[in-house]
Biopython code that builds the backbone (N, CA, C, O; Angstrom):
import numpy as np
from Bio.PDB.StructureBuilder import StructureBuilder

atoms = [
    (1, "MET", "N", (17.780, -22.843, 51.482)),
    (1, "MET", "CA", (18.658, -23.396, 52.647)),
    (1, "MET", "C", (17.448, -24.226, 53.480)),
    (1, "MET", "O", (16.408, -23.661, 53.820)),
    (2, "ARG", "N", (17.732, -25.649, 53.761)),
    (2, "ARG", "CA", (17.184, -26.305, 54.819)),
    (2, "ARG", "C", (16.806, -25.404, 55.979)),
    (2, "ARG", "O", (17.620, -24.519, 56.243)),
    (3, "ALA", "N", (15.957, -25.464, 56.547)),
    (3, "ALA", "CA", (15.620, -24.940, 57.840)),
    (3, "ALA", "C", (14.561, -25.981, 58.956)),
    (3, "ALA", "O", (13.801, -26.923, 58.731)),
    (4, "ARG", "N", (14.920, -25.354, 60.037)),
    (4, "ARG", "CA", (13.547, -26.133, 61.027)),
    (4, "ARG", "C", (13.513, -25.263, 62.322)),
    (4, "ARG", "O", (14.376, -24.406, 62.512)),
    (5, "ILE", "N", (12.625, -25.469, 63.103)),
    (5, "ILE", "CA", (12.342, -24.553, 64.186)),
    (5, "ILE", "C", (12.182, -25.783, 65.402)),
    (5, "ILE", "O", (11.361, -26.698, 65.334)),
    (6, "GLU", "N", (13.106, -25.589, 66.453)),
    (6, "GLU", "CA", (13.073, -26.427, 67.736)),
    (6, "GLU", "C", (13.072, -25.443, 68.797)),
    (6, "GLU", "O", (13.879, -24.531, 68.979)),
    (7, "ASN", "N", (11.956, -25.788, 69.533)),
    (7, "ASN", "CA", (12.061, -24.762, 70.984)),
    (7, "ASN", "C", (12.159, -23.488, 70.690)),
    (7, "ASN", "O", (12.913, -22.891, 71.460)),
    (8, "SER", "N", (11.535, -22.645, 69.613)),
    (8, "SER", "CA", (11.462, -21.549, 69.294)),
    (8, "SER", "C", (12.921, -20.896, 68.733)),
    (8, "SER", "O", (13.164, -19.694, 68.625)),
    (9, "VAL", "N", (13.748, -21.929, 68.434)),
    (9, "VAL", "CA", (15.027, -21.611, 67.595)),
    (9, "VAL", "C", (14.893, -21.856, 66.160)),
    (9, "VAL", "O", (14.286, -22.810, 65.674)),
    (10, "LEU", "N", (15.472, -20.976, 65.542)),
    (10, "LEU", "CA", (15.541, -21.167, 64.075)),
    (10, "LEU", "C", (16.974, -21.929, 63.735)),
    (10, "LEU", "O", (18.058, -21.447, 64.064)),
    (11, "PHE", "N", (16.834, -23.126, 63.062)),
    (11, "PHE", "CA", (18.441, -23.711, 62.653)),
    (11, "PHE", "C", (18.655, -23.668, 61.195)),
    (11, "PHE", "O", (17.656, -24.165, 60.674)),
    (12, "LEU", "N", (19.391, -23.349, 60.422)),
    (12, "LEU", "CA", (19.711, -23.062, 59.161)),
    (12, "LEU", "C", (20.688, -24.375, 58.948)),
    (12, "LEU", "O", (21.746, -24.414, 59.576)),
    (13, "HIS", "N", (20.392, -25.249, 58.225)),
    (13, "HIS", "CA", (21.632, -26.506, 58.047)),
    (13, "HIS", "C", (22.930, -25.944, 57.665)),
    (13, "HIS", "O", (22.995, -24.997, 56.882)),
    (14, "HIS", "N", (24.022, -26.517, 58.214)),
    (14, "HIS", "CA", (25.260, -26.236, 57.988)),
    (14, "HIS", "C", (25.823, -26.538, 56.980)),
    (14, "HIS", "O", (26.921, -26.001, 56.833)),
    (15, "GLU", "N", (25.365, -27.468, 55.900)),
    (15, "GLU", "CA", (25.747, -27.359, 54.717)),
    (15, "GLU", "C", (25.051, -26.303, 53.199)),
    (15, "GLU", "O", (25.236, -26.218, 51.985)),
    (16, "ASP", "N", (24.141, -25.630, 54.342)),
    (16, "ASP", "CA", (23.270, -24.923, 53.156)),
    (16, "ASP", "C", (23.656, -23.337, 53.447)),
    (16, "ASP", "O", (23.303, -22.514, 52.602)),
    (17, "VAL", "N", (24.267, -22.956, 54.452)),
    (17, "VAL", "CA", (24.618, -21.700, 54.869)),
    (17, "VAL", "C", (25.700, -21.040, 53.925)),
    (17, "VAL", "O", (26.638, -21.742, 53.548)),
    (18, "PRO", "N", (25.619, -19.835, 53.563)),
    (18, "PRO", "CA", (27.212, -19.440, 52.896)),
    (18, "PRO", "C", (28.418, -19.600, 53.480)),
    (18, "PRO", "O", (28.694, -19.511, 54.677)),
    (19, "GLU", "N", (29.064, -19.821, 52.633)),
    (19, "GLU", "CA", (30.616, -20.132, 52.986)),
    (19, "GLU", "C", (31.381, -18.743, 52.919)),
    (19, "GLU", "O", (31.038, -17.932, 52.059)),
    (20, "PHE", "N", (32.324, -18.471, 53.732)),
    (20, "PHE", "CA", (33.254, -17.319, 53.402)),
    (20, "PHE", "C", (34.416, -17.990, 52.829)),
    (20, "PHE", "O", (35.057, -18.889, 53.373)),
    (21, "LYS", "N", (34.630, -17.475, 51.684)),
    (21, "LYS", "CA", (35.696, -17.535, 50.497)),
    (21, "LYS", "C", (36.857, -16.255, 50.635)),
    (21, "LYS", "O", (36.582, -15.145, 50.180)),
    (22, "LYS", "N", (37.896, -16.469, 51.166)),
    (22, "LYS", "CA", (38.985, -15.408, 50.885)),
    (22, "LYS", "C", (39.307, -15.043, 49.511)),
    (22, "LYS", "O", (39.870, -15.817, 48.737)),
    (23, "GLY", "N", (38.995, -14.017, 49.253)),
    (23, "GLY", "CA", (39.292, -13.511, 47.392)),
    (23, "GLY", "C", (37.776, -13.723, 46.824)),
    (23, "GLY", "O", (37.615, -13.249, 45.699)),
    (24, "GLY", "N", (36.607, -14.372, 47.423)),
    (24, "GLY", "CA", (35.743, -14.845, 46.957)),
    (24, "GLY", "C", (34.825, -13.661, 46.613)),
    (24, "GLY", "O", (35.272, -12.553, 46.909)),
    (25, "SER", "N", (33.784, -13.709, 46.116)),
    (25, "SER", "CA", (32.763, -12.609, 46.104)),
    (25, "SER", "C", (32.347, -12.023, 46.886)),
    (25, "SER", "O", (31.951, -12.606, 47.896)),
    (26, "VAL", "N", (32.240, -10.537, 46.774)),
    (26, "VAL", "CA", (32.001, -9.542, 47.902)),
    (26, "VAL", "C", (30.718, -9.701, 48.322)),
    (26, "VAL", "O", (30.600, -9.647, 49.546)),
    (27, "VAL", "N", (29.566, -9.907, 47.611)),
    (27, "VAL", "CA", (28.199, -10.435, 47.899)),
    (27, "VAL", "C", (28.152, -11.220, 48.476)),
    (27, "VAL", "O", (27.624, -11.027, 49.571)),
    (28, "ARG", "N", (28.629, -12.551, 48.182)),
    (28, "ARG", "CA", (28.408, -13.893, 48.816)),
    (28, "ARG", "C", (29.200, -13.597, 50.131)),
    (28, "ARG", "O", (28.453, -13.748, 51.099)),
    (29, "ASN", "N", (30.527, -13.208, 50.502)),
    (29, "ASN", "CA", (30.772, -13.002, 51.676)),
    (29, "ASN", "C", (30.413, -11.921, 52.729)),
    (29, "ASN", "O", (30.713, -11.935, 53.923)),
    (30, "SER", "N", (29.702, -10.967, 52.041)),
    (30, "SER", "CA", (28.935, -10.075, 53.257)),
    (30, "SER", "C", (27.543, -10.694, 53.474)),
    (30, "SER", "O", (26.787, -10.354, 54.384)),
    (31, "TYR", "N", (27.289, -11.589, 52.595)),
    (31, "TYR", "CA", (25.904, -12.575, 53.040)),
    (31, "TYR", "C", (26.164, -13.363, 54.205)),
    (31, "TYR", "O", (25.359, -13.489, 55.128)),
    (32, "PHE", "N", (27.581, -14.024, 54.142)),
    (32, "PHE", "CA", (28.081, -14.819, 55.150)),
    (32, "PHE", "C", (28.111, -14.018, 56.528)),
    (32, "PHE", "O", (27.529, -14.428, 57.532)),
    (33, "TRP", "N", (28.690, -13.086, 56.489)),
    (33, "TRP", "CA", (28.854, -12.214, 57.541)),
    (33, "TRP", "C", (27.631, -11.488, 58.081)),
    (33, "TRP", "O", (27.649, -11.221, 59.283)),
    (34, "ALA", "N", (26.880, -11.235, 57.571)),
    (34, "ALA", "CA", (25.522, -10.465, 57.729)),
    (34, "ALA", "C", (24.616, -11.788, 58.694)),
    (34, "ALA", "O", (24.012, -11.645, 59.757)),
    (35, "LEU", "N", (24.770, -12.827, 58.013)),
    (35, "LEU", "CA", (23.997, -14.061, 58.691)),
    (35, "LEU", "C", (24.154, -14.540, 59.612)),
    (35, "LEU", "O", (23.311, -14.980, 60.394)),
    (36, "ARG", "N", (25.754, -14.538, 59.717)),
    (36, "ARG", "CA", (26.473, -14.685, 60.885)),
    (36, "ARG", "C", (26.729, -13.956, 62.160)),
    (36, "ARG", "O", (26.824, -14.367, 63.317)),
    (37, "SER", "N", (26.810, -12.824, 61.667)),
    (37, "SER", "CA", (26.641, -11.782, 62.915)),
    (37, "SER", "C", (25.293, -11.600, 63.720)),
    (37, "SER", "O", (25.167, -10.942, 64.752)),
    (38, "ILE", "N", (24.389, -12.249, 63.107)),
    (38, "ILE", "CA", (23.227, -12.084, 64.272)),
    (38, "ILE", "C", (22.789, -13.399, 64.820)),
    (38, "ILE", "O", (21.907, -13.367, 65.678)),
    (39, "ALA", "N", (23.385, -14.813, 64.368)),
    (39, "ALA", "CA", (22.919, -15.925, 64.992)),
    (39, "ALA", "C", (23.782, -16.153, 66.261)),
    (39, "ALA", "O", (24.912, -15.744, 66.531)),
    (40, "GLY", "N", (22.866, -16.972, 66.998)),
    (40, "GLY", "CA", (23.198, -17.335, 68.524)),
    (40, "GLY", "C", (24.254, -18.232, 68.465)),
    (40, "GLY", "O", (24.967, -18.313, 69.466)),
    (41, "GLN", "N", (24.538, -19.026, 67.359)),
    (41, "GLN", "CA", (25.606, -19.927, 67.358)),
    (41, "GLN", "C", (25.792, -20.515, 65.535)),
    (41, "GLN", "O", (24.914, -21.007, 64.825)),
    (42, "ALA", "N", (27.010, -20.277, 65.246)),
    (42, "ALA", "CA", (27.421, -20.498, 63.790)),
    (42, "ALA", "C", (28.509, -21.296, 63.881)),
    (42, "ALA", "O", (29.599, -20.789, 63.612)),
    (43, "GLY", "N", (28.456, -22.417, 64.197)),
    (43, "GLY", "CA", (29.962, -23.045, 64.176)),
    (43, "GLY", "C", (30.009, -23.908, 62.639)),
    (43, "GLY", "O", (29.098, -24.168, 61.853)),
    (44, "ARG", "N", (31.362, -24.194, 62.599)),
    (44, "ARG", "CA", (31.419, -24.539, 60.816)),
    (44, "ARG", "C", (30.769, -25.672, 60.478)),
    (44, "ARG", "O", (30.248, -25.797, 59.370)),
    (45, "TYR", "N", (30.739, -26.534, 61.329)),
    (45, "TYR", "CA", (30.262, -28.190, 61.221)),
    (45, "TYR", "C", (28.669, -28.336, 61.825)),
    (45, "TYR", "O", (28.039, -29.394, 61.794)),
    (46, "ARG", "N", (28.155, -27.056, 62.380)),
    (46, "ARG", "CA", (27.128, -27.228, 63.161)),
    (46, "ARG", "C", (26.196, -26.384, 62.376)),
    (46, "ARG", "O", (26.597, -25.554, 61.560)),
    (47, "ASP", "N", (24.773, -26.640, 62.668)),
    (47, "ASP", "CA", (23.565, -25.783, 62.259)),
    (47, "ASP", "C", (23.758, -24.469, 62.721)),
    (47, "ASP", "O", (24.323, -24.324, 63.805)),
    (48, "TRP", "N", (23.401, -23.531, 62.112)),
    (48, "TRP", "CA", (23.524, -22.164, 62.215)),
    (48, "TRP", "C", (21.928, -21.929, 63.303)),
    (48, "TRP", "O", (20.914, -22.476, 62.870)),
    (49, "GLU", "N", (21.832, -21.235, 64.465)),
    (49, "GLU", "CA", (20.918, -20.774, 65.489)),
    (49, "GLU", "C", (20.421, -19.612, 65.433)),
    (49, "GLU", "O", (21.297, -18.790, 65.700)),
    (50, "TYR", "N", (19.437, -19.137, 65.214)),
    (50, "TYR", "CA", (18.772, -17.910, 65.572)),
    (50, "TYR", "C", (17.548, -17.848, 66.324)),
    (50, "TYR", "O", (16.501, -18.321, 65.882)),
    (51, "GLU", "N", (17.633, -17.307, 67.397)),
    (51, "GLU", "CA", (16.365, -16.805, 68.455)),
    (51, "GLU", "C", (15.501, -15.842, 67.964)),
    (51, "GLU", "O", (15.905, -14.905, 67.276)),
    (52, "THR", "N", (14.283, -16.013, 68.282)),
    (52, "THR", "CA", (13.057, -15.336, 67.833)),
    (52, "THR", "C", (13.273, -13.890, 67.524)),
    (52, "THR", "O", (12.940, -13.279, 66.508)),
    (53, "GLU", "N", (13.917, -13.439, 68.628)),
    (53, "GLU", "CA", (14.395, -12.104, 68.606)),
    (53, "GLU", "C", (15.078, -11.522, 67.531)),
    (53, "GLU", "O", (15.096, -10.295, 67.428)),
    (54, "VAL", "N", (15.752, -12.377, 66.561)),
    (54, "VAL", "CA", (16.377, -11.991, 65.334)),
    (54, "VAL", "C", (15.879, -12.350, 64.154)),
    (54, "VAL", "O", (16.355, -12.035, 63.063)),
    (55, "TRP", "N", (14.705, -13.159, 64.388)),
    (55, "TRP", "CA", (13.643, -13.636, 63.064)),
    (55, "TRP", "C", (13.293, -12.466, 61.990)),
    (55, "TRP", "O", (13.243, -12.686, 60.780)),
    (56, "LEU", "N", (13.070, -11.253, 62.552)),
    (56, "LEU", "CA", (12.422, -10.294, 61.666)),
    (56, "LEU", "C", (14.017, -9.626, 60.838)),
    (56, "LEU", "O", (14.065, -9.138, 59.708)),
    (57, "ALA", "N", (15.006, -9.774, 61.653)),
    (57, "ALA", "CA", (16.393, -9.443, 60.797)),
    (57, "ALA", "C", (16.626, -10.205, 59.588)),
    (57, "ALA", "O", (16.886, -9.762, 58.469)),
    (58, "VAL", "N", (16.472, -11.683, 60.041)),
    (58, "VAL", "CA", (16.956, -12.827, 59.368)),
    (58, "VAL", "C", (16.120, -12.526, 57.949)),
    (58, "VAL", "O", (16.651, -12.107, 56.921)),
    (59, "ALA", "N", (14.761, -12.816, 58.104)),
    (59, "ALA", "CA", (13.904, -12.332, 57.187)),
    (59, "ALA", "C", (14.165, -11.148, 55.872)),
    (59, "ALA", "O", (14.060, -11.173, 54.646)),
    (60, "ARG", "N", (14.499, -10.289, 56.751)),
    (60, "ARG", "CA", (14.859, -8.616, 55.955)),
    (60, "ARG", "C", (16.143, -9.210, 55.330)),
    (60, "ARG", "O", (16.338, -8.755, 54.203)),
    (61, "MET", "N", (16.889, -9.922, 55.663)),
    (61, "MET", "CA", (18.496, -9.973, 55.292)),
    (61, "MET", "C", (18.179, -10.798, 53.919)),
    (61, "MET", "O", (18.727, -10.445, 52.875)),
    (62, "LEU", "N", (17.327, -11.849, 53.944)),
    (62, "LEU", "CA", (17.265, -12.783, 53.134)),
    (62, "LEU", "C", (16.073, -12.175, 52.123)),
    (62, "LEU", "O", (16.128, -12.660, 50.994)),
    (63, "LEU", "N", (15.316, -11.480, 52.274)),
    (63, "LEU", "CA", (14.824, -10.684, 51.377)),
    (63, "LEU", "C", (15.722, -9.706, 50.421)),
    (63, "LEU", "O", (15.663, -9.697, 49.192)),
    (64, "SER", "N", (16.557, -8.890, 51.226)),
    (64, "SER", "CA", (17.530, -8.079, 50.462)),
    (64, "SER", "C", (18.482, -8.856, 49.674)),
    (64, "SER", "O", (18.700, -8.444, 48.535)),
    (65, "PHE", "N", (19.012, -9.773, 50.023)),
    (65, "PHE", "CA", (20.040, -10.340, 49.190)),
    (65, "PHE", "C", (19.412, -10.909, 48.139)),
    (65, "PHE", "O", (19.957, -10.848, 47.036)),
    (66, "SER", "N", (18.119, -11.583, 48.297)),
    (66, "SER", "CA", (17.334, -11.968, 47.360)),
    (66, "SER", "C", (17.070, -11.164, 46.191)),
    (66, "SER", "O", (17.392, -11.524, 45.059)),
    (67, "GLU", "N", (16.475, -10.054, 46.461)),
    (67, "GLU", "CA", (16.399, -8.763, 45.696)),
    (67, "GLU", "C", (17.359, -8.426, 44.978)),
    (67, "GLU", "O", (17.321, -7.801, 43.918)),
    (68, "SER", "N", (18.544, -8.966, 45.725)),
    (68, "SER", "CA", (19.693, -8.127, 44.961)),
    (68, "SER", "C", (20.135, -8.894, 43.387)),
    (68, "SER", "O", (20.800, -8.453, 42.450)),
    (69, "GLY", "N", (19.528, -10.051, 43.564)),
    (69, "GLY", "CA", (19.929, -10.561, 42.374)),
    (69, "GLY", "C", (21.163, -11.651, 41.975)),
    (69, "GLY", "O", (21.268, -12.514, 41.103)),
    (70, "TYR", "N", (21.984, -11.197, 42.991)),
    (70, "TYR", "CA", (23.387, -12.061, 42.803)),
    (70, "TYR", "C", (23.265, -13.359, 43.387)),
    (70, "TYR", "O", (24.231, -14.117, 43.293)),
    (71, "LEU", "N", (22.032, -13.806, 44.089)),
    (71, "LEU", "CA", (22.068, -14.989, 45.068)),
    (71, "LEU", "C", (21.102, -15.800, 44.355)),
    (71, "LEU", "O", (20.345, -15.191, 43.600)),
    (72, "GLY", "N", (20.976, -17.112, 44.453)),
    (72, "GLY", "CA", (20.014, -17.774, 44.002)),
    (72, "GLY", "C", (18.826, -18.050, 45.021)),
    (72, "GLY", "O", (19.037, -17.847, 46.217)),
    (73, "LEU", "N", (17.728, -18.454, 44.644)),
    (73, "LEU", "CA", (16.812, -18.536, 45.495)),
    (73, "LEU", "C", (16.834, -19.932, 46.753)),
    (73, "LEU", "O", (16.120, -20.088, 47.743)),
    (74, "ARG", "N", (17.867, -20.716, 46.251)),
    (74, "ARG", "CA", (18.211, -21.814, 47.014)),
    (74, "ARG", "C", (18.886, -21.260, 48.111)),
    (74, "ARG", "O", (18.967, -21.877, 49.173)),
    (75, "GLU", "N", (19.364, -20.177, 47.950)),
    (75, "GLU", "CA", (20.365, -19.885, 48.961)),
    (75, "GLU", "C", (19.821, -18.808, 49.654)),
    (75, "GLU", "O", (20.471, -18.368, 50.602)),
    (76, "THR", "N", (18.674, -18.258, 49.343)),
    (76, "THR", "CA", (17.887, -16.940, 50.237)),
    (76, "THR", "C", (16.405, -17.360, 50.692)),
    (76, "THR", "O", (15.626, -16.553, 51.201)),
    (77, "VAL", "N", (16.135, -18.550, 50.482)),
    (77, "VAL", "CA", (14.801, -18.935, 50.780)),
    (77, "VAL", "C", (14.918, -20.407, 51.903)),
    (77, "VAL", "O", (15.390, -21.490, 51.557)),
    (78, "LEU", "N", (14.488, -20.160, 52.957)),
    (78, "LEU", "CA", (14.149, -20.934, 54.108)),
    (78, "LEU", "C", (13.313, -22.398, 53.343)),
    (78, "LEU", "O", (12.356, -22.171, 52.603)),
    (79, "GLU", "N", (13.658, -23.522, 53.535)),
    (79, "GLU", "CA", (12.980, -24.617, 53.005)),
    (79, "GLU", "C", (12.592, -25.284, 54.386)),
    (79, "GLU", "O", (13.507, -25.812, 55.019)),
    (80, "PHE", "N", (11.641, -25.299, 54.770)),
    (80, "PHE", "CA", (11.191, -26.125, 55.794)),
    (80, "PHE", "C", (10.410, -27.326, 55.465)),
    (80, "PHE", "O", (9.644, -27.432, 54.508)),
    (81, "PRO", "N", (10.776, -28.554, 56.677)),
    (81, "PRO", "CA", (10.077, -29.774, 56.117)),
    (81, "PRO", "C", (8.768, -29.902, 56.478)),
    (81, "PRO", "O", (8.370, -29.481, 57.564)),
    (82, "LEU", "N", (7.763, -30.658, 55.362)),
    (82, "LEU", "CA", (6.295, -30.766, 55.838)),
    (82, "LEU", "C", (6.025, -31.071, 57.246)),
    (82, "LEU", "O", (4.953, -30.749, 57.759)),
    (83, "SER", "N", (7.084, -31.766, 57.987)),
    (83, "SER", "CA", (6.558, -32.204, 59.352)),
    (83, "SER", "C", (6.481, -30.838, 60.155)),
    (83, "SER", "O", (5.607, -30.597, 60.989)),
    (84, "GLN", "N", (7.350, -30.107, 59.853)),
    (84, "GLN", "CA", (7.320, -28.620, 60.709)),
    (84, "GLN", "C", (6.097, -28.016, 61.257)),
    (84, "GLN", "O", (5.909, -27.413, 62.314)),
    (85, "GLY", "N", (5.323, -28.317, 60.303)),
    (85, "GLY", "CA", (4.020, -27.665, 60.815)),
    (85, "GLY", "C", (3.678, -26.191, 60.196)),
    (85, "GLY", "O", (3.950, -25.993, 59.011)),
    (86, "GLU", "N", (3.122, -25.219, 60.932)),
    (86, "GLU", "CA", (3.104, -23.964, 60.386)),
    (86, "GLU", "C", (3.997, -23.192, 60.190)),
    (86, "GLU", "O", (4.748, -23.185, 61.164)),
    (87, "ILE", "N", (4.404, -22.323, 59.182)),
    (87, "ILE", "CA", (5.394, -21.350, 59.084)),
    (87, "ILE", "C", (5.460, -20.268, 60.138)),
    (87, "ILE", "O", (4.237, -20.204, 60.256)),
    (88, "PRO", "N", (5.846, -19.469, 60.901)),
    (88, "PRO", "CA", (5.876, -18.763, 61.579)),
    (88, "PRO", "C", (5.778, -17.335, 60.615)),
    (88, "PRO", "O", (6.608, -17.219, 59.714)),
    (89, "ASP", "N", (4.876, -16.385, 60.793)),
    (89, "ASP", "CA", (4.452, -15.195, 60.373)),
    (89, "ASP", "C", (5.814, -14.567, 59.815)),
    (89, "ASP", "O", (6.081, -14.551, 58.613)),
    (90, "LEU", "N", (6.517, -14.133, 60.657)),
    (90, "LEU", "CA", (7.971, -13.191, 60.352)),
    (90, "LEU", "C", (8.439, -13.878, 59.225)),
    (90, "LEU", "O", (8.732, -13.210, 58.234)),
    (91, "LEU", "N", (8.562, -15.132, 59.203)),
    (91, "LEU", "CA", (9.407, -15.991, 58.256)),
    (91, "LEU", "C", (8.912, -16.551, 56.924)),
    (91, "LEU", "O", (9.663, -17.047, 56.084)),
    (92, "ARG", "N", (7.452, -16.421, 56.786)),
    (92, "ARG", "CA", (6.517, -16.812, 55.910)),
    (92, "ARG", "C", (7.109, -16.205, 54.692)),
    (92, "ARG", "O", (7.361, -17.000, 53.787)),
    (93, "PRO", "N", (7.481, -14.491, 54.415)),
    (93, "PRO", "CA", (7.645, -14.324, 53.028)),
    (93, "PRO", "C", (9.119, -14.708, 52.489)),
    (93, "PRO", "O", (9.454, -14.650, 51.305)),
    (94, "VAL", "N", (9.910, -15.095, 53.523)),
    (94, "VAL", "CA", (10.941, -15.924, 52.627)),
    (94, "VAL", "C", (11.105, -17.763, 52.912)),
    (94, "VAL", "O", (12.137, -18.434, 52.917)),
    (95, "SER", "N", (9.917, -18.124, 53.091)),
    (95, "SER", "CA", (10.031, -19.429, 53.112)),
    (95, "SER", "C", (9.294, -20.344, 52.474)),
    (95, "SER", "O", (8.267, -20.008, 51.886)),
    (96, "THR", "N", (9.704, -21.564, 52.506)),
    (96, "THR", "CA", (8.729, -22.462, 51.577)),
    (96, "THR", "C", (8.710, -24.065, 52.273)),
    (96, "THR", "O", (9.361, -24.324, 53.285)),
    (97, "TRP", "N", (8.016, -24.891, 51.689)),
    (97, "TRP", "CA", (8.143, -26.433, 52.123)),
    (97, "TRP", "C", (9.132, -27.342, 51.130)),
    (97, "TRP", "O", (9.168, -27.194, 49.908)),
    (98, "GLU", "N", (9.822, -28.183, 51.781)),
    (98, "GLU", "CA", (10.854, -28.825, 51.243)),
    (98, "GLU", "C", (10.070, -30.036, 50.255)),
    (98, "GLU", "O", (10.745, -30.828, 49.597)),
]
sb = StructureBuilder()
sb.init_structure("model")
sb.init_model(0)
sb.init_chain("A")
sb.init_seg("    ")
for serial, (resi, resn, name, xyz) in enumerate(atoms, 1):
    if name == "N":
        sb.init_residue(resn, " ", resi, " ")
    sb.init_atom(name, np.array(xyz, "f"), 0.0, 1.0, " ", f" {name:<3s}", serial, name[0])
structure = sb.get_structure()
């Protein structure tokens, strides 16, 4: 998922966050609700926002869903632009560069 950090807020690109689909995959819908439940902002056509207080929870969720084997890496790894600078320690295990 494309990600960036601005003013200590983690943003996930709205086109990359999981979608809720009525009657869809239980794992994918659970992933949607888990990420949405800790987001500061999670609008349908806006990037999802996570304050630093929940970064550890974001990282643990991404690792957990990644290890389940039901979701691909592009859905569970944060992809930061090279211009972002250093990736914060809490997010490093679930992050890469674009």
